[in-house]
C-alpha positions in Angstrom: 74.6 -47.1 110.3 74.2 -50.7 109.4 70.9 -51.9 108.1 70.0 -55.5 108.5 67.1 -57.6 106.9 66.0 -61.2 107.5 67.6 -63.4 104.7 64.1 -64.5 103.6 65.1 -65.6 100.1 66.7 -68.9 101.1 63.9 -69.6 103.6 61.3 -68.9 100.9 63.0 -71.3 98.4 63.7 -74.2 100.9 60.7 -76.1 100.1 61.5 -75.7 96.3 65.0 -77.0 96.9 63.6 -80.0 99.0 61.1 -80.9 96.2 63.7 -80.4 93.5 66.3 -82.4 95.4 63.9 -85.3 96.2 63.0 -85.3 92.5 66.6 -85.4 91.4 67.2 -88.4 93.7 64.3 -90.1 92.4 65.1 -89.6 88.8 68.9 -90.1 89.1 70.0 -92.6 86.6 73.1 -93.3 84.7 74.3 -90.5 82.6 73.1 -91.1 79.2 76.4 -89.8 77.7 78.2 -92.4 79.6 75.7 -95.2 78.6 76.2 -94.3 75.1 79.9 -94.2 75.5 79.6 -97.8 76.6 77.6 -98.7 73.5 80.1 -97.0 71.3 83.0 -99.0 72.8 81.0 -102.3 72.4 80.2 -101.3 68.7 83.9 -100.4 68.0 84.8 -104.0 69.4 82.1 -105.2 67.0 83.5 -103.4 64.1 87.1 -104.5 65.0 85.8 -108.2 64.9 83.9 -107.9 61.7 86.9 -106.1 60.1 89.1 -109.1 61.0 86.4 -111.5 59.7 86.3 -109.6 56.4 90.1 -109.5 56.1 90.3 -113.3 56.7 87.7 -113.9 54.1 89.1 -111.6 51.7 92.5 -113.3 52.0 90.8 -116.8 51.7 89.1 -115.6 48.6 92.4 -114.4 47.0 93.9 -117.7 47.8 91.1 -119.5 46.2 91.2 -117.3 43.0 95.1 -118.0 42.8 94.4 -121.8 43.2 91.8 -121.6 40.5 94.2 -120.0 38.2 96.8 -122.6 39.0 94.3 -125.6 38.4 93.3 -124.0 35.2 96.9 -124.3 33.9 97.4 -127.7 35.5 94.1 -128.8 33.7 95.4 -127.4 30.4 98.8 -129.2 30.7 97.2 -132.5 31.7 94.5 -132.4 28.9 97.4 -131.7 26.5 99.4 -134.6 28.0 96.2 -136.9 27.8 95.7 -135.9 24.1 99.4 -136.9 23.4 99.2 -140.1 25.1 95.9 -140.8 23.1 97.6 -140.1 19.8 100.4 -142.3 20.6 98.1 -145.1 21.6 96.0 -144.6 18.4 99.3 -145.0 16.4 100.0 -148.3 18.2 96.5 -149.4 17.2 97.1 -148.7 13.7 100.3 -150.8 13.8 98.4 -153.6 15.4 96.6 -154.1 12.1 100.0 -154.8 10.4 101.8 -156.5 13.5 99.6 -158.6 15.8 102.3 -158.8 18.3 102.6 -155.1 18.9 102.6 -154.5 22.7 100.0 -151.9 23.7 100.4 -152.2 27.4 102.8 -149.3 28.2 100.7 -146.9 25.9 97.5 -148.0 27.5 98.8 -147.3 30.9 100.1 -144.0 30.0 96.8 -142.9 28.5 94.9 -144.1 31.5 97.2 -142.3 34.0 97.0 -139.1 31.9 93.3 -139.4 31.9 93.0 -140.1 35.8 95.2 -137.2 36.5 93.1 -134.9 34.2 89.9 -136.1 36.1 91.5 -135.5 39.4 92.4 -131.9 38.3 88.9 -131.4 37.1 87.3 -132.7 40.4 89.6 -130.1 42.2 88.5 -127.4 39.9 84.9 -128.1 40.7 85.6 -128.1 44.4 87.5 -124.9 44.1 84.6 -123.2 42.3 82.3 -124.4 44.9 84.6 -123.0 47.7 84.8 -119.6 45.7 80.9 -119.4 45.5 80.6 -120.2 49.1 83.3 -117.7 50.2 81.7 -114.9 48.0 78.3 -115.5 49.7 79.9 -115.4 53.2 82.1 -112.3 52.1 78.9 -110.5 50.9 77.2 -111.4 54.4 80.3 -110.0 56.2 80.2 -106.9 53.9 76.5 -106.3 54.9 77.1 -106.8 58.6 80.2 -104.4 58.3 78.0 -101.8 56.6 75.4 -102.2 59.3 77.9 -101.9 62.1 79.3 -98.8 60.7 75.9 -97.3 60.3 75.0 -98.1 63.9 78.4 -96.6 65.0 77.6 -93.5 63.1 74.0 -93.3 64.7 75.6 -93.8 68.2 78.1 -91.0 67.4 75.1 -88.6 66.6 73.3 -89.8 69.6 76.3 -89.1 71.6 76.7 -85.5 70.6 73.0 -85.0 71.0 73.2 -86.3 74.5 76.2 -84.2 75.2 74.2 -81.1 74.1 71.2 -82.0 76.2 73.4 -82.6 79.2 75.1 -79.2 79.0 71.9 -77.5 78.2 70.4 -78.8 81.4 73.6 -77.9 83.3 73.5 -74.4 81.9 69.9 -73.9 83.2 70.7 -74.7 86.7 69.4 -72.1 89.3 71.4 -71.1 92.4 71.2 -68.8 95.3 74.4 -66.9 96.2 75.3 -64.7 99.0 77.5 -61.8 97.8 79.3 -59.0 99.6 80.6 -55.8 98.0 82.2 -52.6 99.3 82.1 -49.6 97.2 83.3 -46.0 97.7 80.7 -43.5 97.6 81.3 -39.8 96.3 80.9 -37.1 98.9 78.4 -35.5 96.5 76.2 -38.6 96.5 73.0 -38.9 98.6 72.5 -41.8 101.0 69.9 -43.3 98.6 72.3 -43.0 95.6 75.0 -44.7 97.5 72.8 -47.5 98.5 71.6 -48.1 95.0 75.2 -48.0 93.8 76.0 -50.7 96.3 73.1 -52.8 95.5 73.8 -52.5 91.7 77.4 -53.4 92.1 76.7 -56.3 94.3 74.3 -57.7 91.8 77.0 -57.4 89.2 79.5 -59.2 91.4 76.8 -62.0 91.9 76.2 -62.4 88.1 80.0 -62.7 87.6 80.4 -65.2 90.5 77.4 -67.2 89.3 78.8 -67.5 85.8 82.2 -68.7 87.1 80.5 -71.2 89.3 78.1 -72.3 86.5 81.1 -72.9 84.2 83.3 -74.6 86.7 80.6 -77.1 87.5 79.9 -78.1 83.8 80.6 -81.7 83.1 82.8 -80.8 80.1 84.2 -77.6 81.8 87.5 -77.5 80.2 86.2 -77.7 76.7 83.4 -75.2 77.4 85.8 -72.7 78.8 88.0 -73.0 75.7 85.0 -72.1 73.5 83.4 -69.5 75.8 84.2 -66.5 73.5 81.1 -65.1 72.0 78.6 -67.4 73.9 75.5 -65.5 75.3 74.7 -67.2 78.7 72.0 -64.5 79.6 72.3 -64.6 83.2 69.1 -63.5 85.0 68.8 -62.1 88.6 65.5 -63.9 89.3 65.1 -62.5 92.9 67.4 -60.6 95.4 67.2 -60.0 99.2 69.3 -57.5 101.1 70.9 -58.9 104.2 72.9 -56.0 105.5 74.2 -52.7 104.1 75.7 -49.5 105.6 78.9 -47.5 105.8 82.0 -49.5 107.0 84.2 -46.4 107.6 84.9 -43.1 105.8 83.1 -43.3 102.4 83.1 -47.1 102.1 79.7 -48.6 101.8 79.3 -52.3 102.3 76.4 -54.3 100.9 75.6 -57.9 101.6 72.9 -59.6 99.5 71.3 -62.9 98.7 70.3 -63.3 95.0 68.7 -66.1 93.1 70.3 -66.3 89.6 69.7 -68.4 86.6 71.2 -68.6 83.0 69.0 -68.6 80.0 71.5 -69.2 77.3 71.0 -68.5 73.6 69.6 -71.5 71.6 73.1 -72.6 70.2 75.1 -71.9 73.5 75.7 -75.6 74.2 76.8 -76.3 70.7 79.1 -73.3 70.8 80.7 -74.5 74.0 81.1 -78.1 72.9 82.3 -77.0 69.3 79.8 -79.1 67.4 77.3 -78.1 64.7 74.4 -75.9 65.7 72.0 -78.2 64.1 72.3 -80.3 67.4 70.8 -77.3 69.4 68.3 -76.3 66.9 66.8 -79.8 66.2 63.3 -79.9 67.2 63.6 -76.8 69.2 60.3 -74.7 69.4 60.4 -70.9 69.5 60.0 -69.6 73.1 59.2 -66.2 74.5 61.5 -64.3 76.8 60.0 -63.5 80.1 60.3 -59.7 80.4 60.3 -59.9 84.2 63.7 -61.3 84.3 66.6 -59.1 83.7 69.0 -60.1 81.0 72.6 -59.3 81.6 75.4 -58.5 79.1 79.1 -57.9 79.4 79.9 -54.4 78.3 83.3 -52.7 77.8 83.8 -49.0 77.5 86.9 -47.6 75.9 88.0 -44.1 74.8 91.0 -42.7 73.0 92.3 -40.8 76.3 94.0 -42.0 79.5 93.0 -40.9 83.0 89.5 -40.2 81.8 86.3 -40.8 84.2 83.4 -43.2 83.4 80.0 -42.9 84.9 77.2 -45.2 84.0 73.8 -44.5 85.3 75.2 -42.1 87.8 77.7 -44.8 89.1 81.4 -43.9 88.7 83.6 -46.8 87.4 87.1 -45.0 87.2 89.0 -44.6 84.0 88.8 -46.6 80.8 88.9 -49.4 79.8 86.0 -50.3 82.0 84.4 -53.8 81.8 81.1 -54.2 83.5 77.9 -56.4 83.4 74.7 -54.5 82.6 71.1 -55.5 82.1 69.5 -55.3 78.8 68.0 -51.9 77.9 68.9 -48.3 78.0 71.7 -46.8 79.9 73.2 -43.4 80.5 77.1 -43.4 79.7 79.2 -40.4 80.4 83.0 -40.2 79.8 84.8 -37.1 80.8 88.3 -35.7 81.1 89.6 -32.1 82.0 90.3 -30.3 78.9 87.9 -32.3 76.8 84.2 -32.1 75.8 82.1 -34.6 78.0 80.7 -37.6 76.1 77.2 -38.1 77.3 74.9 -40.6 75.6 72.0 -43.0 76.2 72.9 -46.4 74.6 70.8 -49.5 74.3 72.1 -52.8 75.3 70.9 -56.0 73.8 73.8 -58.2 74.4 77.6 -58.2 74.7 79.1 -55.0 73.3 81.9 -52.5 73.4 81.3 -48.7 73.5 84.0 -46.7 71.8 84.4 -43.1 72.8 86.4 -40.3 71.1 86.8 -37.4 73.3 87.2 -34.1 71.5 89.4 -31.3 72.8 87.4 -28.5 74.6 87.0 -25.3 72.6 87.6 -23.2 75.6 91.1 -24.7 76.2 
């Protein structure tokens, strides 16, 4: 017997999608991350330019300082030469008192030339000191510009990470309606209601897994996110579901077709974990929020035991032998692990997040 129902979920959400689509088109702008990328590229170019300017001015200052040292040596030598020529000229003046015919011309010329050379060197020293002062002022200005550009670059890098976190946060909170089909094998001891409930439950689990895969695949930075997925709580919720068709598909096979609206409500630092950045970017300015208890929070649960060919039953649904990996809603669940010749493990466990249930089966006392 096949049961069919009108797929009302998509119809009910049509107006919502239309409004959301219209709003998305109205607000569609350049991706903030891309805009910041462009600013970062421009700032890098600015930094390269100012670094070249700094290197040029530093080399120029070094040259001027070397020139200053050379001029200092030159001035010292020329002052010594002028002093020698002055002494020689003074001696000739002293001889002039005894010999009026003494010729002073060559000594006067040498003294005048040495003095002129010294004044030329002193003038060049003055120009050199002025150039050094101007260069030091310019180099200081370039240093300030360089520091400002580096600071602006660091701020852009911070903004870039914040924008990436904000973008992936928005992408993680996308809602979607999936149509999912699942065929399960019902035990001959199960009632029709138990079989139908098992089909619905397993179909929802499949929808959760499909939604998670689709969500991750459509992330802007999907490759990086998948690399850092371990330990990230995406907390996928089944917001609403609508049964389309269900019934036996031959022998004990029971087929269920369902539409479900799903949404991820990830942990506060999920985006930071996926992007491998510091958690402060996710917690910055984040206000505490309350969880809507009407939505089911799902978690990945693995059941393992120390035996082979055992049988795992959760909430009355058989899942085969361990290890069993399933998706369960948060809350209390009945877990049973059994094997012939061993005592049955039967416990109620509470699921709050991804977890592994380890079971040790004890040999039966009767065997």
